[in-house]
C-alpha positions as CSV (number, residue, x, y, z in Angstrom):
1,X,-26.4,-9.5,-51.8
2,X,-27.3,-6.1,-51.2
3,X,-26.8,-3.5,-48.0
4,X,-24.9,-0.9,-46.5
5,X,-21.8,-3.3,-45.8
6,X,-21.9,-4.6,-49.6
7,X,-19.0,-4.2,-51.4
8,X,-19.1,-4.8,-55.2
9,X,-17.3,-7.5,-56.2
10,X,-17.6,-9.8,-53.0
11,X,-20.8,-12.0,-54.3
12,X,-20.3,-16.1,-55.4
13,X,-19.7,-15.0,-59.2
14,X,-16.0,-13.4,-58.7
15,X,-13.6,-15.2,-60.7
16,X,-11.7,-18.1,-58.7
17,X,-8.4,-16.8,-56.6
18,X,-5.4,-16.6,-58.1
19,X,-1.9,-17.2,-56.7
20,X,-1.5,-15.0,-54.7
21,X,1.1,-16.7,-52.1
22,X,1.9,-16.0,-48.9
23,X,5.2,-16.7,-46.9
24,X,5.3,-17.2,-43.4
25,X,6.7,-14.1,-42.8
26,X,4.4,-12.2,-44.6
27,X,1.6,-14.3,-43.2
28,X,2.9,-13.3,-39.3
29,X,3.1,-9.3,-41.0
30,X,-0.8,-9.3,-41.5
31,X,-1.3,-11.1,-38.1
32,X,0.8,-8.2,-36.3
33,X,-1.0,-5.9,-38.9
34,X,-4.2,-7.1,-37.3
35,X,-3.2,-6.8,-33.8
36,X,-1.9,-3.3,-34.4
37,X,-5.4,-2.2,-35.8
38,X,-6.8,-3.8,-32.9
39,X,-4.6,-2.1,-30.0
40,X,-5.7,1.3,-31.5
41,X,-9.2,1.0,-31.7
42,X,-10.0,-0.1,-34.9
43,X,-11.4,-4.0,-35.9
44,X,-8.3,-6.4,-36.1
45,X,-10.0,-7.7,-39.8
46,X,-8.8,-4.2,-41.1
47,X,-5.5,-4.5,-40.1
48,X,-5.2,-8.0,-41.3
49,X,-6.2,-6.9,-44.8
50,X,-4.0,-3.8,-44.7
51,X,-1.8,-6.2,-44.1
52,X,-2.0,-8.0,-46.6
53,X,-2.5,-5.4,-49.8
54,X,0.9,-3.8,-48.4
55,X,2.5,-7.2,-49.4
56,X,0.4,-8.0,-52.5
57,X,0.6,-7.8,-56.3
58,X,1.0,-4.4,-58.5
59,X,-2.7,-4.8,-59.5
60,X,-3.9,-5.3,-56.1
61,X,-6.3,-8.8,-54.6
62,X,-9.9,-9.2,-54.5
63,X,-12.1,-10.0,-52.2
64,X,-11.6,-13.5,-52.6
65,X,-8.0,-14.3,-52.5
66,X,-8.0,-11.6,-49.3
67,X,-10.2,-14.2,-48.2
68,X,-7.8,-17.5,-48.9
69,X,-4.8,-15.5,-48.0
70,X,-6.2,-14.2,-44.5
71,X,-8.6,-17.5,-44.7
72,X,-11.5,-15.9,-43.0
73,X,-14.9,-15.3,-45.0
74,X,-15.4,-13.6,-47.7
75,X,-18.3,-11.2,-45.6
76,X,-15.1,-10.4,-43.1
77,X,-13.3,-8.7,-45.9
78,X,-16.3,-6.7,-47.0
79,X,-16.6,-4.8,-44.1
80,X,-12.9,-4.4,-43.8
81,X,-12.2,-3.2,-47.1
82,X,-15.2,-1.3,-46.6
83,X,-13.3,0.6,-43.3
84,X,-10.1,0.6,-45.1
85,X,-11.4,2.7,-48.5
86,X,-14.1,4.9,-46.1
87,X,-10.3,6.2,-44.2
88,X,-8.4,6.2,-47.5
89,X,-6.4,3.9,-46.9
90,X,-7.3,1.5,-50.2
91,X,-9.0,1.7,-52.9
92,X,-10.9,-0.1,-55.9
93,X,-9.2,-0.9,-58.9
94,X,-11.1,-2.0,-61.2
95,X,-9.3,-4.7,-63.8
96,X,-11.3,-5.2,-67.6
97,X,-12.7,-8.5,-68.4
98,X,-12.7,-10.0,-64.6
99,X,-16.0,-9.7,-63.2
100,X,-14.4,-9.2,-59.0
101,X,-13.0,-6.0,-58.1
102,X,-9.8,-5.6,-57.1
103,X,-8.2,-3.3,-54.6
104,X,-4.8,-1.8,-53.3
105,X,-3.5,0.3,-51.1
106,X,-4.5,3.7,-51.9
107,X,-1.8,5.9,-53.5
108,X,-0.9,8.8,-50.8
109,X,-2.4,6.8,-48.3
110,X,-0.1,7.5,-45.2
111,X,-0.4,11.5,-45.9
112,X,-4.2,11.1,-45.8
113,X,-5.0,9.2,-43.2
114,X,-2.2,11.5,-41.8
115,X,-4.0,14.7,-42.3
116,X,-7.2,13.6,-41.0
117,X,-5.5,12.5,-37.3
118,X,-4.8,16.2,-37.5
119,X,-7.9,17.1,-37.3
120,X,-8.2,14.9,-34.8
121,X,-5.8,16.2,-32.5
122,X,-7.8,20.0,-34.1
123,X,-10.7,18.7,-32.0
124,X,-8.1,18.1,-28.6
125,X,-6.9,21.5,-28.7
126,X,-10.2,23.3,-29.3
127,X,-11.3,20.9,-26.3
128,X,-8.5,22.1,-24.0
129,X,-9.4,25.5,-25.3
130,X,-13.4,24.8,-24.1
131,X,-11.8,23.9,-21.2
132,X,-9.6,26.5,-19.7
133,X,-12.6,29.2,-20.6
134,X,-14.5,26.3,-18.4
135,X,-12.6,26.0,-15.5
136,X,-14.3,26.6,-11.8
137,X,-12.5,29.3,-9.4
138,X,-9.7,27.7,-8.2
139,X,-8.9,24.9,-10.7
140,X,-6.0,23.2,-11.5
141,X,-4.8,25.2,-15.5
142,X,-1.8,23.1,-16.0
143,X,-3.4,19.8,-17.3
144,X,-5.7,21.3,-19.7
145,X,-2.1,24.1,-20.8
146,X,-0.3,21.5,-21.3
147,X,-3.2,19.8,-23.9
148,X,-3.2,22.9,-25.1
149,X,0.3,24.1,-25.9
150,X,1.1,20.2,-26.6
151,X,-1.5,19.9,-29.9
152,X,-1.3,23.9,-30.3
153,X,2.4,23.0,-30.8
154,X,1.7,20.0,-32.9
155,X,-0.3,21.7,-35.4
156,X,1.6,24.7,-36.2
157,X,4.9,22.1,-37.1
158,X,2.2,19.7,-39.2
159,X,1.5,21.3,-42.4
160,X,5.2,21.9,-42.6
161,X,5.9,18.5,-42.5
162,X,3.0,17.8,-44.6
163,X,4.4,20.1,-47.8
164,X,7.9,19.0,-47.0
165,X,6.1,15.1,-47.6
166,X,4.5,16.2,-50.6
167,X,7.1,17.7,-52.1
168,X,9.6,14.6,-51.7
169,X,7.3,12.8,-53.4
170,X,6.2,14.8,-56.4
171,X,10.0,15.0,-56.7
172,X,10.6,11.3,-56.3
173,X,7.5,10.3,-59.3
174,X,9.4,12.7,-61.6
175,X,12.9,10.8,-61.4
176,X,11.0,7.4,-61.3
């Protein structure tokens, strides 16, 4: 299979799924992750896959294992894995001796995702500043000024919070 949406390792020649056993609670968790992703405008399947990767064994899961755990097609796993990989939430983990790649939650995924979100906040701040410059005479400045101030404040605070996280994470790794 080829094409832009194909993820290597999802063909029918992959090894059969190992025993990734889900519980009722983990199954509900994966479904809630899917619903949450859908609520924020992302594909539900990507959220379900992320949920599965969050409760997966340390070595990750193959697309076939994900499809079996989520009772979904391998084709739908391809698109979901691609989305999560592009977002920086998942990564491919080659497993020597196995024909199919495994995927896992990418280390530092949450900081990466938040940094991407911060760039979106910068865009909102810049849009508000542009809107203030473009206001016609007599227009209400309050909504745009509030937007600019709110996101400006966030953008001033966020780098320190992120730096604290990176330091905390480095210290945690040293003691592990």
